C-alpha positions as CSV (number, residue, x, y, z in Angstrom):
1,X,16.5,5.6,-7.5
2,X,19.4,7.3,-6.2
3,X,22.1,5.8,-3.9
4,X,21.3,6.5,-0.2
5,X,17.5,6.9,-1.1
6,X,14.0,5.1,-0.8
7,X,11.8,5.3,-3.9
8,X,8.1,5.2,-3.3
9,X,5.8,4.3,-6.4
10,X,1.9,4.5,-5.9
11,X,1.2,1.5,-7.9
12,X,-2.6,2.0,-7.2
13,X,-4.2,4.9,-5.6
14,X,-7.7,3.6,-5.5
15,X,-10.4,2.0,-3.3
16,X,-11.7,-2.0,-3.6
17,X,-13.7,-1.2,-6.7
18,X,-11.1,0.9,-8.6
19,X,-12.0,3.9,-10.5
20,X,-13.9,3.9,-12.9
21,X,-16.5,2.0,-11.1
22,X,-18.2,-0.6,-13.1
23,X,-21.6,0.6,-14.4
24,X,-21.1,4.3,-13.0
25,X,-21.5,7.2,-15.3
26,X,-20.7,9.9,-12.8
27,X,-18.3,12.9,-13.9
28,X,-15.0,11.2,-12.1
29,X,-15.6,7.7,-13.8
30,X,-16.4,9.5,-17.2
31,X,-13.2,11.7,-17.0
32,X,-10.3,11.5,-19.1
33,X,-7.6,12.7,-16.6
34,X,-5.1,10.1,-15.9
35,X,-5.2,10.5,-12.0
36,X,-8.8,10.0,-12.0
37,X,-8.2,6.5,-13.5
38,X,-7.3,4.4,-10.3
39,X,-6.3,0.8,-10.0
40,X,-6.5,-1.0,-6.5
41,X,-4.6,0.1,-3.7
42,X,-0.7,-0.6,-3.5
43,X,2.7,0.7,-3.5
44,X,6.5,-0.2,-4.4
45,X,9.2,0.4,-2.0
46,X,12.8,0.3,-3.6
47,X,16.2,0.7,-2.0
48,X,19.6,-0.8,-1.9
49,X,18.5,-2.2,-5.4
50,X,15.7,-4.3,-4.1
51,X,11.9,-4.4,-4.9
52,X,9.4,-4.3,-2.1
53,X,5.6,-4.4,-2.6
54,X,3.2,-3.2,0.0
55,X,0.4,-5.7,-0.6
56,X,-0.6,-7.6,-3.8
57,X,-3.6,-5.8,-5.1
58,X,-6.2,-7.1,-7.3
59,X,-4.8,-5.1,-10.3
60,X,-0.8,-6.2,-9.6
61,X,-0.1,-7.6,-12.7
62,X,-1.3,-4.5,-14.6
63,X,0.6,-2.4,-12.4
64,X,3.5,-4.5,-12.9
65,X,3.4,-4.4,-16.3
66,X,2.9,-0.4,-16.2
67,X,6.1,0.1,-14.0
68,X,8.4,-2.3,-15.5
69,X,8.7,-4.5,-12.3
70,X,11.0,-7.5,-13.3
71,X,11.8,-8.8,-9.6
72,X,9.9,-8.9,-6.5
73,X,12.4,-9.3,-3.4
74,X,9.6,-9.1,-0.4
75,X,6.0,-8.2,0.0
76,X,4.8,-6.3,3.2
77,X,0.9,-7.1,3.6
78,X,-1.3,-4.5,5.4
79,X,-4.1,-6.7,6.0
80,X,-6.0,-9.6,4.0
81,X,-9.4,-8.1,2.5
82,X,-9.5,-9.1,-1.2
83,X,-8.6,-5.9,-3.0
84,X,-5.1,-6.1,-1.1
85,X,-4.3,-9.9,-1.6
86,X,-6.1,-11.1,-4.7
87,X,-3.0,-10.4,-7.1
88,X,-0.9,-13.0,-4.9
89,X,-0.8,-15.5,-7.5
90,X,0.9,-13.5,-9.9
91,X,3.8,-13.4,-7.8
92,X,4.4,-16.9,-9.2
93,X,6.1,-15.7,-12.4
94,X,8.6,-13.9,-9.9
95,X,9.8,-17.2,-8.1
96,X,10.1,-19.2,-11.3
97,X,13.6,-17.9,-11.7
98,X,14.8,-17.6,-8.2
99,X,14.4,-17.9,-4.6
100,X,10.9,-17.9,-2.6
101,X,9.7,-14.5,-1.6
102,X,9.6,-13.5,1.8
103,X,6.2,-12.0,3.0
104,X,5.6,-9.8,6.2
105,X,2.6,-9.2,7.8
106,X,0.4,-9.6,11.4
107,X,0.0,-13.1,12.7
108,X,-3.8,-12.9,11.7
109,X,-2.7,-12.0,8.3
110,X,-0.4,-14.8,7.8
111,X,-3.0,-17.3,8.9
112,X,-5.5,-15.9,6.7
113,X,-3.1,-16.1,3.6
114,X,-2.0,-19.7,4.8
115,X,-5.9,-20.6,4.9
116,X,-7.3,-18.8,1.7
117,X,-4.4,-19.5,-0.6
118,X,-3.7,-23.3,0.8
119,X,-2.8,-24.1,-2.4
120,X,0.5,-22.2,-2.2
121,X,1.7,-24.0,0.7
122,X,0.8,-27.7,0.1
123,X,3.6,-30.1,-0.6
124,X,1.3,-32.1,-3.1
125,X,0.8,-29.3,-5.6
126,X,3.4,-28.9,-8.9
127,X,5.8,-26.0,-7.8
128,X,5.5,-24.1,-11.3
129,X,2.1,-23.6,-10.7
130,X,2.1,-21.5,-7.6
131,X,4.3,-18.8,-6.2
132,X,7.0,-19.7,-3.9
133,X,6.1,-17.4,-0.5
134,X,7.9,-17.8,3.0
135,X,5.7,-16.2,5.5
136,X,6.9,-14.3,8.4
137,X,4.7,-12.9,11.4
138,X,6.1,-9.5,12.6
139,X,4.6,-7.3,15.4
140,X,8.0,-5.4,16.0
141,X,10.5,-3.5,13.8
142,X,12.7,-6.0,12.0
143,X,15.6,-5.9,9.5
144,X,15.0,-5.7,5.6
145,X,17.7,-5.5,3.2
146,X,19.9,-3.3,5.6
147,X,17.0,-0.9,6.7
148,X,14.7,-1.3,9.7
149,X,10.9,-1.9,9.0
150,X,8.4,-0.5,11.5
151,X,4.7,-2.4,11.5
152,X,2.3,0.4,12.4
153,X,-0.8,-1.2,14.1
154,X,-4.0,0.6,12.7
155,X,-7.7,0.7,13.5
156,X,-9.7,-0.2,10.5
157,X,-13.5,-0.3,11.2
158,X,-14.0,-3.4,13.4
159,X,-10.9,-5.0,12.4
160,X,-7.3,-4.2,12.2
161,X,-4.4,-3.4,9.6
162,X,-0.7,-2.6,9.3
163,X,1.0,0.4,8.1
164,X,4.2,0.3,7.5
165,X,7.3,3.2,8.4
166,X,11.1,2.7,6.6
167,X,13.1,5.5,7.4
168,X,11.4,8.9,6.9
169,X,8.6,7.6,5.0
170,X,5.2,5.8,6.7
171,X,2.6,4.1,4.8
172,X,-0.9,3.9,6.1
173,X,-3.8,2.4,4.3
174,X,-7.1,1.1,5.3
175,X,-7.5,3.0,8.7
176,X,-10.3,4.7,10.4
177,X,-8.2,5.6,13.2
178,X,-4.8,5.2,14.5
179,X,-3.9,4.3,18.1
180,X,-2.0,6.9,20.3
181,X,1.0,4.1,20.7
182,X,1.0,4.1,16.8
183,X,1.2,7.8,16.5
184,X,4.2,7.8,18.9
185,X,6.1,5.7,16.0
186,X,5.3,8.4,13.4
187,X,7.4,11.4,14.4
188,X,9.9,13.1,11.9
189,X,8.3,12.0,8.7
190,X,9.1,13.6,5.5
191,X,6.4,11.7,3.6
192,X,3.1,10.2,4.7
193,X,0.6,8.2,2.9
194,X,-2.6,7.8,4.3
195,X,-6.2,6.4,3.5
196,X,-8.5,9.2,2.4
197,X,-11.6,7.3,1.0
198,X,-14.0,10.1,0.2
199,X,-15.5,13.2,1.6
200,X,-18.5,11.5,3.0
201,X,-18.0,9.6,6.3
202,X,-16.9,5.8,6.2
203,X,-17.0,3.4,9.0
204,X,-13.8,1.7,8.0
205,X,-11.9,4.5,6.5
206,X,-10.7,7.9,6.8
207,X,-12.8,10.6,4.8
208,X,-10.6,13.2,3.4
209,X,-11.3,15.8,6.7
210,X,-10.3,12.9,8.9
211,X,-7.0,12.1,6.9
212,X,-6.3,15.7,6.8
213,X,-6.7,15.9,10.6
214,X,-4.6,13.1,11.1
215,X,-1.7,14.0,8.6
216,X,-2.0,17.4,10.9
217,X,-1.0,15.5,13.8
218,X,1.8,13.4,12.4
219,X,3.2,16.5,10.8
220,X,5.2,15.0,7.9
221,X,6.6,17.3,5.6
222,X,4.3,15.9,2.5
223,X,1.5,13.9,2.8
224,X,-0.2,11.8,-0.1
225,X,-3.9,10.7,0.3
226,X,-4.8,7.4,-1.2
227,X,-7.2,4.7,-1.5
228,X,-9.6,7.0,-3.2
229,X,-13.0,6.4,-4.4
230,X,-15.0,8.3,-7.5
231,X,-16.3,10.8,-5.0
232,X,-12.6,12.7,-5.4
233,X,-11.9,14.5,-8.7
234,X,-8.3,14.7,-8.5
235,X,-7.9,18.3,-10.1
236,X,-11.1,19.9,-9.1
237,X,-10.5,18.7,-5.1
238,X,-6.9,19.2,-5.0
239,X,-7.1,23.0,-4.6
240,X,-9.1,22.5,-1.3
241,X,-6.5,20.5,0.2
242,X,-4.1,22.4,2.7
243,X,-0.4,22.8,1.8
244,X,1.7,19.9,1.9
245,X,-1.0,17.6,1.0
246,X,-2.2,16.3,-2.0
247,X,-3.9,13.3,-3.6
248,X,-1.9,10.3,-4.6
249,X,-2.3,9.0,-8.1
250,X,-1.3,5.8,-10.0
251,X,2.4,6.1,-11.2
252,X,3.4,8.9,-8.5
253,X,7.1,8.2,-7.7
254,X,9.3,10.3,-5.4
255,X,12.7,9.6,-3.6
256,X,13.2,9.7,0.3
257,X,16.8,10.2,1.9
258,X,17.5,6.8,3.4
259,X,19.0,6.0,6.9
260,X,22.6,4.8,6.4
């Protein structure tokens, strides 16, 4: 991470099953290519010496060990499907030595986290056996460690999720459509990360063609397709993508100029 930059690390580029898929013998699940081994979808943003997670994926512990993450300063939750939140308990290691971690998301997401993980927020539990978290409902741009973070409302099948924009980077996972009001928040991007589950259609996610079409409307200089299933063979299918678009993979890291 260089001074004045925002660093993105793709912690996980896979869908809810991960890849390889349990019990599957397809060519991608049997592949020896590192790019075809995908943990559950999440990302790490770093700026001003701070580490900000997007989601606590089921595989968060494995991802944090792989990337050498030694602190977590905040978490941005996209939504509360299991593959995006079930690593939440592993945050407790990072709160044993410091202050509570602020977490951000929609009002619905914060309510679900409080309900599903009620043990975290009760007063009678031993504090060493739970992460210390502070829930913050957000529906508009907010300041975090000197940068503006903009929630991007997305359509996720019959439900909703949040993408997030920081500077010239936007991360839009788990979406099947982008409202026009949200597209208006995505101009002038250098880097777009967007959901592209598979080649066949899906009710709750963009397929690759849908993600490419949305990315063309947004017009970022570089687009990474993430939340990938075992339909996608990283190297075999990469050549079919338009210029400026590529498949994300676990561990991919890049820098984006940071405002201010």
